[in-house]
VODRENVEX-534538 format. One record per residue (C-alpha): residue number from 0; residue in three letters; chain; x, y, z. Coordinates in Angstrom, 3 decimals, always signed. Last residue first. Example, Ala and Ser with C-alpha at 12.3 -4.5 7.8 and 13.67 -1.06 7.14 Angstrom:
2
NODE   seq   type   mol         xx         yy         zz
NODE     1    SER     A    +13.670     -1.060     +7.140
NODE     0    ALA     A    +12.300     -4.500     +7.800
***
This chain:
377
NODE   seq   type   mol         xx         yy         zz
NODE   376    PRO     A   -116.452   +124.136    +62.743
NODE   375    THR     A   -112.665   +124.282    +63.478
NODE   374    ALA     A   -111.161   +120.811    +63.929
NODE   373    PRO     A   -109.215   +120.479    +67.156
NODE   372    ALA     A   -105.228   +120.255    +66.791
NODE   371    PRO     A   -103.878   +116.889    +67.095
NODE   370    ALA     A   -102.319   +115.900    +70.393
NODE   369    GLY     A    -98.410   +116.061    +70.750
NODE   368    ALA     A    -98.524   +118.177    +73.819
NODE   367    PRO     A   -101.729   +118.237    +75.608
NODE   366    PRO     A   -104.514   +120.484    +74.169
NODE   365    PRO     A   -105.070   +123.653    +76.144
NODE   364    GLU     A   -107.866   +123.565    +78.506
NODE   363    THR     A   -111.323   +124.616    +77.442
NODE   362    GLY     A   -113.517   +127.644    +78.365
NODE   361    LEU     A   -112.832   +129.493    +74.957
NODE   360    PRO     A   -111.190   +127.352    +72.455
NODE   359    GLY     A   -107.623   +126.383    +73.275
NODE   358    LEU     A   -105.009   +128.567    +74.851
NODE   357    PRO     A   -101.435   +128.904    +73.507
NODE   356    ALA     A    -98.644   +128.075    +75.834
NODE   355    PRO     A    -97.257   +130.983    +78.016
NODE   354    PRO     A    -93.796   +132.276    +77.070
NODE   353    PRO     A    -90.909   +131.199    +79.258
NODE   352    PRO     A    -90.340   +133.287    +82.328
NODE   351    ALA     A    -87.832   +136.195    +82.089
NODE   350    ASP     A    -84.816   +136.051    +84.234
NODE   349    THR     A    -82.312   +136.189    +81.344
NODE   348    ALA     A    -78.912   +134.367    +80.707
NODE   347    PRO     A    -76.922   +135.635    +77.683
NODE   346    PRO     A    -76.297   +133.347    +74.710
NODE   345    PRO     A    -72.932   +131.435    +74.926
NODE   344    PRO     A    -69.809   +132.952    +73.361
NODE   343    PRO     A    -68.535   +131.495    +70.027
NODE   342    ALA     A    -65.417   +129.408    +70.631
NODE   341    SER     A    -62.053   +131.043    +70.299
NODE   340    VAL     A    -59.300   +130.013    +67.776
NODE   339    PRO     A    -55.909   +130.240    +69.187
NODE   338    PRO     A    -53.382   +132.703    +67.522
NODE   337    THR     A    -50.869   +130.900    +65.187
NODE   336    ALA     A    -47.203   +131.368    +66.238
NODE   335    THR     A    -44.710   +131.494    +63.334
NODE   334    PRO     A    -42.149   +128.616    +63.018
NODE   333    ALA     A    -38.586   +129.425    +63.503
NODE   332    PRO     A    -36.467   +129.591    +60.367
NODE   331    ALA     A    -34.498   +126.389    +59.463
NODE   330    PRO     A    -30.640   +126.647    +60.241
NODE   329    PRO     A    -28.379   +126.587    +57.157
NODE   328    VAL     A    -26.675   +123.094    +56.446
NODE   327    PRO     A    -22.981   +123.204    +56.339
NODE   326    GLN     A    -21.519   +121.357    +53.276
NODE   325    VAL     A    -19.621   +118.227    +54.076
NODE   324    PRO     A    -16.485   +117.885    +51.923
NODE   323    PRO     A    -16.437   +114.867    +49.565
NODE   322    VAL     A    -14.695   +111.611    +50.784
NODE   321    PRO     A    -11.972   +110.600    +48.503
NODE   320    LEU     A    -12.150   +106.915    +47.405
NODE   319    PRO     A     -9.895   +104.481    +49.512
NODE   318    PRO     A     -6.738   +103.363    +47.700
NODE   317    THR     A     -7.208    +99.774    +46.137
NODE   316    ASN     A     -4.621    +97.256    +47.452
NODE   315    GLU     A     -7.078    +95.535    +49.906
NODE   314    LEU     A     -9.720    +95.524    +47.178
NODE   313    GLU     A     -7.428    +93.363    +44.966
NODE   312    GLU     A     -7.203    +90.771    +47.585
NODE   311    PRO     A    -10.879    +90.724    +48.082
NODE   310    ALA     A    -11.423    +89.901    +44.415
NODE   309    LYS     A    -12.748    +92.468    +42.149
NODE   308    TRP     A    -15.893    +92.418    +39.854
NODE   307    ARG     A    -16.594    +94.481    +36.874
NODE   306    SER     A    -14.798    +92.150    +34.478
NODE   305    ARG     A    -16.240    +89.259    +36.090
NODE   304    ASN     A    -19.665    +90.395    +35.075
NODE   303    PRO     A    -18.995    +88.516    +31.794
NODE   302    CYS     A    -19.170    +85.113    +33.612
NODE   301    SER     A    -16.280    +82.745    +34.024
NODE   300    ARG     A    -15.508    +84.069    +37.477
NODE   299    PHE     A    -19.190    +83.541    +38.501
NODE   298    ARG     A    -18.719    +79.703    +37.732
NODE   297    THR     A    -15.833    +79.613    +40.155
NODE   296    GLU     A    -17.534    +81.509    +42.803
NODE   295    ILE     A    -20.520    +79.192    +42.515
NODE   294    ASP     A    -18.306    +76.096    +42.759
NODE   293    ASP     A    -16.630    +77.486    +45.783
NODE   292    CYS     A    -19.925    +78.159    +47.505
NODE   291    SER     A    -20.805    +74.568    +47.042
NODE   290    GLU     A    -23.568    +73.159    +44.813
NODE   289    SER     A    -25.869    +70.377    +46.053
NODE   288    GLN     A    -28.687    +72.635    +46.906
NODE   287    LEU     A    -28.468    +74.331    +43.468
NODE   286    ARG     A    -30.059    +71.772    +41.164
NODE   285    LYS     A    -32.789    +70.845    +43.536
NODE   284    GLU     A    -34.237    +74.412    +43.843
NODE   283    PRO     A    -33.427    +74.967    +40.094
NODE   282    PRO     A    -35.355    +71.947    +38.890
NODE   281    LEU     A    -33.194    +69.094    +37.441
NODE   280    VAL     A    -32.521    +68.071    +33.973
NODE   279    ALA     A    -29.492    +70.424    +33.395
NODE   278    PRO     A    -27.881    +69.450    +36.689
NODE   277    VAL     A    -26.858    +66.053    +35.262
NODE   276    ILE     A    -27.773    +63.162    +37.643
NODE   275    ASP     A    -24.579    +62.210    +39.635
NODE   274    ASP     A    -22.277    +59.595    +38.507
NODE   273    TRP     A    -21.886    +55.827    +39.263
NODE   272    ARG     A    -25.524    +55.167    +38.207
NODE   271    TRP     A    -26.272    +51.383    +38.711
NODE   270    VAL     A    -28.567    +49.543    +36.354
NODE   269    LEU     A    -29.718    +46.065    +36.954
NODE   268    GLY     A    -31.071    +43.655    +34.445
NODE   267    GLY     A    -33.956    +41.724    +32.999
NODE   266    GLY     A    -34.932    +39.392    +30.248
NODE   265    VAL     A    -37.323    +38.029    +27.820
NODE   264    TYR     A    -36.598    +37.285    +24.178
NODE   263    ILE     A    -39.073    +35.902    +21.534
NODE   262    VAL     A    -37.337    +34.496    +18.351
NODE   261    ARG     A    -38.989    +33.969    +14.923
NODE   260    GLU     A    -37.057    +31.886    +12.474
NODE   259    GLY     A    -36.468    +33.991     +9.347
NODE   258    LYS     A    -38.919    +35.709     +6.872
NODE   257    PHE     A    -40.235    +38.756     +8.795
NODE   256    ALA     A    -36.882    +40.424     +8.508
NODE   255    THR     A    -34.151    +38.195     +6.982
NODE   254    GLY     A    -32.603    +35.720     +9.196
NODE   253    VAL     A    -32.747    +34.956    +13.056
NODE   252    SER     A    -35.893    +36.805    +13.982
NODE   251    SER     A    -37.041    +39.243    +16.706
NODE   250    LEU     A    -39.776    +39.967    +19.254
NODE   249    THR     A    -38.480    +41.576    +22.459
NODE   248    LEU     A    -39.811    +41.610    +26.087
NODE   247    ASN     A    -37.872    +43.666    +28.600
NODE   246    ALA     A    -37.307    +44.109    +32.411
NODE   245    THR     A    -35.213    +46.714    +34.246
NODE   244    PHE     A    -34.378    +47.595    +37.766
NODE   243    ASP     A    -32.917    +51.052    +38.335
NODE   242    VAL     A    -30.429    +52.127    +41.034
NODE   241    LEU     A    -28.614    +55.501    +42.041
NODE   240    ASP     A    -31.481    +58.014    +41.985
NODE   239    SER     A    -33.659    +55.532    +43.452
NODE   238    ALA     A    -35.783    +52.543    +42.763
NODE   237    HIS     A    -36.427    +53.679    +39.281
NODE   236    LEU     A    -38.287    +50.698    +37.772
NODE   235    ALA     A    -37.702    +50.443    +34.154
NODE   234    PHE     A    -39.776    +48.472    +31.530
NODE   233    ASP     A    -38.765    +47.851    +27.991
NODE   232    LEU     A    -41.169    +46.749    +25.180
NODE   231    GLY     A    -39.748    +45.440    +21.926
NODE   230    ALA     A    -39.547    +45.372    +18.156
NODE   229    ARG     A    -36.991    +43.889    +15.767
NODE   228    ALA     A    -36.053    +43.959    +12.184
NODE   227    GLY     A    -33.305    +42.298    +10.031
NODE   226    ALA     A    -31.680    +43.232     +6.902
NODE   225    SER     A    -29.535    +41.498     +4.303
NODE   224    VAL     A    -26.281    +41.622     +2.603
NODE   223    SER     A    -24.330    +38.488     +1.859
NODE   222    VAL     A    -20.539    +37.598     +1.525
NODE   221    ASP     A    -19.548    +34.034     +1.002
NODE   220    LEU     A    -15.901    +33.335     +1.507
NODE   219    ASP     A    -14.952    +30.079     -0.419
NODE   218    VAL     A    -12.953    +27.047     +0.691
NODE   217    SER     A    -12.356    +23.959     -1.502
NODE   216    ASP     A    -10.451    +25.370     -4.659
NODE   215    SER     A     -8.427    +28.037     -2.721
NODE   214    LEU     A     -7.610    +25.467     +0.067
NODE   213    VAL     A     -6.430    +22.720     -2.394
NODE   212    ARG     A     -4.191    +25.210     -4.281
NODE   211    GLU     A     -2.641    +26.445     -1.111
NODE   210    VAL     A     -1.838    +22.829     -0.090
NODE   209    ASP     A     -0.238    +22.169     -3.309
NODE   208    ASP     A     +1.800    +25.329     -3.311
NODE   207    ARG     A     +3.013    +24.533     +0.248
NODE   206    THR     A     +4.147    +21.098     -1.070
NODE   205    LEU     A     +2.260    +17.805     -0.730
NODE   204    GLU     A     +4.319    +14.551     -0.815
NODE   203    ILE     A     +3.123    +11.301     -1.878
NODE   202    GLU     A     +5.821     +8.652     -1.061
NODE   201    GLY     A     +7.769     +6.767     -3.551
NODE   200    ASN     A    +11.157     +7.491     -1.824
NODE   199    GLU     A    +12.220     +9.850     -4.755
NODE   198    ASN     A     +9.097    +11.868     -4.280
NODE   197    LEU     A     +5.721    +11.230     -5.675
NODE   196    TYR     A     +3.038    +14.070     -6.143
NODE   195    ASP     A     +2.857    +14.168     -9.786
NODE   194    GLU     A     +2.505    +10.422     -9.781
NODE   193    TYR     A     -0.691    +10.739     -7.993
NODE   192    ASN     A     -2.387    +12.105    -11.343
NODE   191    GLU     A     -5.390    +14.115    -10.011
NODE   190    ASN     A     -8.846    +13.762    -10.994
NODE   189    GLU     A     -9.736    +11.532     -8.062
NODE   188    PHE     A     -8.052    +13.869     -5.761
NODE   187    SER     A    -11.389    +15.122     -4.335
NODE   186    TYR     A    -12.251    +18.259     -2.505
NODE   185    ASP     A    -15.465    +18.616     -0.619
NODE   184    HIS     A    -16.675    +22.340     -0.547
NODE   183    ILE     A    -16.491    +24.646     +2.501
NODE   182    VAL     A    -18.356    +27.992     +2.627
NODE   181    THR     A    -16.927    +30.359     +5.100
NODE   180    ASP     A    -19.432    +33.136     +6.142
NODE   179    LEU     A    -19.426    +36.849     +6.161
NODE   178    ASN     A    -22.712    +38.675     +6.777
NODE   177    VAL     A    -23.167    +42.367     +5.917
NODE   176    GLY     A    -25.939    +44.529     +7.574
NODE   175    PRO     A    -29.306    +46.066     +7.575
NODE   174    SER     A    -30.692    +46.373    +11.148
NODE   173    LEU     A    -34.083    +47.964    +11.567
NODE   172    GLU     A    -35.414    +48.464    +15.230
NODE   171    LEU     A    -38.693    +49.465    +16.806
NODE   170    TRP     A    -39.416    +50.625    +20.384
NODE   169    PRO     A    -42.081    +50.668    +23.181
NODE   168    THR     A    -40.863    +52.164    +26.366
NODE   167    ILE     A    -42.291    +51.922    +29.890
NODE   166    THR     A    -41.045    +54.026    +32.775
NODE   165    PHE     A    -41.770    +53.979    +36.534
NODE   164    ARG     A    -40.677    +55.766    +39.519
NODE   163    LYS     A    -41.393    +59.316    +38.480
NODE   162    HIS     A    -44.915    +58.151    +37.615
NODE   161    PRO     A    -46.667    +57.929    +34.153
NODE   160    THR     A    -43.177    +57.940    +32.511
NODE   159    VAL     A    -43.398    +57.160    +28.764
NODE   158    PRO     A    -40.301    +56.531    +26.788
NODE   157    VAL     A    -41.157    +56.400    +22.999
NODE   156    GLY     A    -38.779    +54.551    +20.920
NODE   155    PHE     A    -36.472    +54.740    +17.733
NODE   154    GLY     A    -34.307    +52.452    +15.785
NODE   153    PHE     A    -31.261    +52.320    +13.426
NODE   152    LEU     A    -28.568    +49.612    +13.659
NODE   151    PHE     A    -25.876    +48.646    +11.303
NODE   150    PRO     A    -25.414    +44.977    +11.396
NODE   149    ILE     A    -21.906    +43.281    +11.064
NODE   148    SER     A    -22.359    +39.412    +11.120
NODE   147    LEU     A    -19.514    +36.944    +11.305
NODE   146    TYR     A    -19.263    +33.274    +10.713
NODE   145    ASN     A    -17.936    +30.029    +11.979
NODE   144    ARG     A    -19.518    +26.546    +11.574
NODE   143    GLU     A    -17.358    +23.409    +12.316
NODE   142    GLY     A    -15.679    +24.391    +15.643
NODE   141    SER     A    -18.938    +25.978    +16.906
NODE   140    ILE     A    -18.228    +29.696    +16.228
NODE   139    LEU     A    -20.276    +32.870    +16.442
NODE   138    ALA     A    -18.968    +36.418    +15.664
NODE   137    THR     A    -21.046    +39.418    +16.243
NODE   136    PRO     A    -20.472    +42.998    +15.165
NODE   135    ALA     A    -22.873    +45.396    +17.070
NODE   134    SER     A    -23.476    +48.808    +15.331
NODE   133    GLY     A    -24.982    +52.076    +16.076
NODE   132    PHE     A    -27.884    +54.224    +15.974
NODE   131    TYR     A    -30.492    +55.535    +18.452
NODE   130    LEU     A    -33.774    +57.686    +18.708
NODE   129    GLY     A    -35.935    +58.255    +21.632
NODE   128    ILE     A    -38.915    +60.701    +21.832
NODE   127    GLY     A    -39.934    +61.579    +25.381
NODE   126    LEU     A    -42.932    +61.784    +27.576
NODE   125    ARG     A    -43.098    +62.644    +31.381
NODE   124    SER     A    -39.547    +63.614    +31.378
NODE   123    LEU     A    -37.276    +62.223    +34.201
NODE   122    GLY     A    -35.319    +64.958    +36.024
NODE   121    ASN     A    -35.919    +63.687    +39.612
NODE   120    ASP     A    -38.269    +66.513    +40.173
NODE   119    TYR     A    -40.448    +65.286    +37.426
NODE   118    ARG     A    -39.907    +66.862    +33.910
NODE   117    GLU     A    -42.657    +68.419    +31.749
NODE   116    GLY     A    -43.603    +66.847    +28.373
NODE   115    VAL     A    -41.554    +66.410    +25.081
NODE   114    PRO     A    -38.247    +65.469    +26.366
NODE   113    PHE     A    -35.691    +64.436    +23.704
NODE   112    ASN     A    -33.910    +61.081    +24.544
NODE   111    PHE     A    -31.078    +60.188    +22.167
NODE   110    VAL     A    -29.000    +56.968    +22.389
NODE   109    ALA     A    -25.696    +56.594    +20.557
NODE   108    THR     A    -24.661    +52.902    +20.328
NODE   107    ALA     A    -21.315    +51.004    +20.376
NODE   106    SER     A    -21.612    +47.252    +20.566
NODE   105    GLY     A    -19.144    +44.469    +20.936
NODE   104    SER     A    -20.299    +40.764    +20.307
NODE   103    LEU     A    -18.901    +37.322    +21.308
NODE   102    GLY     A    -19.748    +33.952    +20.178
NODE   101    HIS     A    -20.807    +30.396    +21.048
NODE   100    GLN     A    -22.672    +28.034    +18.653
NODE    99    LYS     A    -24.470    +24.966    +19.704
NODE    98    PRO     A    -23.812    +21.915    +17.584
NODE    97    ALA     A    -26.222    +21.196    +14.749
NODE    96    ASP     A    -28.639    +18.461    +15.219
NODE    95    GLY     A    -31.779    +20.267    +14.358
NODE    94    PRO     A    -33.025    +23.695    +15.624
NODE    93    GLU     A    -30.325    +26.451    +16.419
NODE    92    ASP     A    -28.695    +26.529    +19.658
NODE    91    TYR     A    -27.250    +30.077    +19.629
NODE    90    ASN     A    -24.906    +31.343    +22.341
NODE    89    VAL     A    -24.198    +35.005    +22.986
NODE    88    TYR     A    -21.521    +36.847    +25.342
NODE    87    HIS     A    -21.935    +40.611    +24.968
NODE    86    ILE     A    -19.657    +43.498    +25.531
NODE    85    GLY     A    -21.369    +46.857    +25.537
NODE    84    PHE     A    -20.693    +50.558    +24.981
NODE    83    GLN     A    -23.500    +53.166    +25.312
NODE    82    ALA     A    -23.078    +56.897    +24.473
NODE    81    GLY     A    -26.069    +58.669    +26.038
NODE    80    LEU     A    -27.585    +61.897    +24.906
NODE    79    LYS     A    -30.397    +64.169    +26.238
NODE    78    GLY     A    -28.959    +64.849    +29.712
NODE    77    SER     A    -27.474    +68.110    +28.495
NODE    76    THR     A    -24.259    +67.352    +30.395
NODE    75    ALA     A    -23.816    +64.280    +28.055
NODE    74    SER     A    -24.369    +60.825    +29.460
NODE    73    PHE     A    -21.923    +57.782    +29.507
NODE    72    ASN     A    -22.914    +54.164    +29.352
NODE    71    ALA     A    -20.825    +51.090    +30.233
NODE    70    ASN     A    -22.609    +47.873    +29.459
NODE    69    TYR     A    -22.270    +44.250    +30.340
NODE    68    THR     A    -24.418    +41.824    +28.643
NODE    67    PHE     A    -25.217    +38.100    +28.761
NODE    66    SER     A    -27.183    +36.624    +25.797
NODE    65    ASN     A    -29.051    +33.495    +25.167
NODE    64    PHE     A    -30.682    +31.908    +21.997
NODE    63    SER     A    -32.707    +28.859    +22.122
NODE    62    GLY     A    -33.721    +25.897    +19.902
NODE    61    ASP     A    -36.523    +23.548    +19.131
NODE    60    ASP     A    -39.012    +26.285    +17.870
NODE    59    LEU     A    -37.536    +29.588    +19.253
NODE    58    PHE     A    -37.117    +31.003    +22.718
NODE    57    GLY     A    -34.528    +33.861    +23.553
NODE    56    LYS     A    -33.476    +34.297    +27.059
NODE    55    ARG     A    -31.840    +37.765    +28.000
NODE    54    TYR     A    -29.406    +38.706    +30.829
NODE    53    GLN     A    -28.347    +42.090    +31.996
NODE    52    LEU     A    -25.677    +43.855    +34.003
NODE    51    LEU     A    -25.684    +47.576    +33.602
NODE    50    VAL     A    -23.247    +50.538    +34.205
NODE    49    ASN     A    -24.079    +54.229    +34.552
NODE    48    SER     A    -23.744    +57.776    +33.458
NODE    47    ALA     A    -26.488    +60.041    +34.368
NODE    46    ARG     A    -29.736    +61.407    +32.999
NODE    45    THR     A    -29.747    +59.438    +29.698
NODE    44    ASP     A    -32.599    +56.873    +30.696
NODE    43    TRP     A    -33.420    +54.827    +27.640
NODE    42    THR     A    -31.428    +51.810    +29.077
NODE    41    SER     A    -29.427    +48.903    +27.625
NODE    40    VAL     A    -29.963    +49.762    +24.032
NODE    39    VAL     A    -27.968    +47.165    +22.159
NODE    38    VAL     A    -30.133    +44.055    +21.862
NODE    37    PRO     A    -27.764    +41.240    +20.731
NODE    36    HIS     A    -26.605    +40.294    +17.448
NODE    35    THR     A    -27.871    +37.154    +15.609
NODE    34    GLY     A    -30.609    +38.966    +13.729
NODE    33    PRO     A    -28.864    +38.619    +10.324
NODE    32    LYS     A    -27.662    +35.339     +9.312
NODE    31    ALA     A    -24.209    +33.663     +8.494
NODE    30    LEU     A    -24.827    +30.049     +7.688
NODE    29    ALA     A    -23.495    +29.579     +4.175
NODE    28    GLU     A    -23.794    +25.989     +3.171
NODE    27    THR     A    -21.598    +23.018     +4.160
NODE    26    GLY     A    -19.376    +20.309     +2.525
NODE    25    LEU     A    -16.870    +19.488     +5.222
NODE    24    ALA     A    -13.053    +19.356     +4.667
NODE    23    LEU     A    -12.523    +19.385     +8.398
NODE    22    ILE     A     -8.838    +19.145     +8.278
NODE    21    LEU     A     -8.436    +21.502     +5.411
NODE    20    ALA     A    -10.758    +24.095     +6.912
NODE    19    GLY     A     -8.803    +23.969    +10.332
NODE    18    LEU     A     -5.623    +24.619     +8.441
NODE    17    ALA     A     -7.066    +27.509     +6.587
NODE    16    PHE     A     -8.394    +28.973     +9.953
NODE    15    ALA     A     -4.910    +28.524    +11.533
NODE    14    PRO     A     -3.098    +30.368     +8.786
NODE    13    LEU     A     -0.496    +28.133     +7.051
NODE    12    LYS     A     +3.262    +28.460     +7.647
NODE    11    SER     A     +3.747    +25.472     +9.996
NODE    10    PHE     A     +1.468    +23.520     +7.878
NODE     9    SER     A     +3.943    +23.104     +4.916
NODE     8    ARG     A     +6.835    +22.242     +7.215
NODE     7    SER     A     +4.890    +19.346     +8.384
NODE     6    ARG     A     +5.333    +17.725     +4.987
NODE     5    VAL     A     +2.227    +15.541     +4.079
NODE     4    ARG     A     +2.439    +11.880     +3.994
NODE     3    THR     A     +0.545     +9.136     +1.989
NODE     2    GLU     A     +1.892     +5.661     +2.059
NODE     1    MET     A     +1.196     +3.363     -0.951
NODE     0    MET     A     -0.042     -0.055     -0.023
***
């Protein structure tokens, strides 16, 4: 029997993925699909920088999709923009006998939350309009199946806060992207003349050029462009200014939007704000109570009025202003005496008796006082 041997020096210079492809030599189809990336918006609350830990469980027919997430989020001083960076571990157990695939994803997302209604005293708006965009390249491997998906994410949501301790956000996402997959074809030496590979010892020997030719003929890189879609409902319980508890429900698909396998995700997480809520979203009475006098002085030094203000040390070296001479005030004239006003003199007293009362008709007494006068016949 003829012995087949491949020089080890040929393998030492080959890329690892090419060597694995040569050893497997499996005939497979392209497996890269959209929709394998994790959910990238960890929180719609952009009031303060925070970190988040989250788990999501995906359910599909005869399979599962799980993700574990750590996010570091940073808020702008306006409280309307958050930059969210996440690292995600994902595993995909697709239907059938295919081995479970494990992978990693890194996400970078800009999340905007524009307030529409009034804000509560903790800075949350009663109604907001949320927008986000970003990317989350995701690589999944299983030893036999390895592919990469690079989605570009666009979405919007409507955060509604009926109470300052609770927020609900419906959202929708579109994710067009590029998928890269390795397609491996069976390679056969049946059409080859084995004598072309014999050395002087009668052994088959493959050179580096021979291996590269086999790889180029049996391994193809498949590139596809497709788009996915998702919709979800996020809940946030604002336990305090430092801690939030989150829960979420997501409807997605693995594959082209509305055509791939449907996946339903449920999950929850914990948000911890390691920074203070930005003052721009707080009412004045709450925004100023945490500011020190030194901070107020520093801010005043940057104001235009600073040019007309002097520090205490500058006032010490400033000569005192000249005091104008005091003009003597002339004495006021003495007031003129006013003669007193005398009361009118009383009427002079007399000893005369009062006049007699009028008499009534002849032979009668005068009528009493207040009686009506007698009628005259």
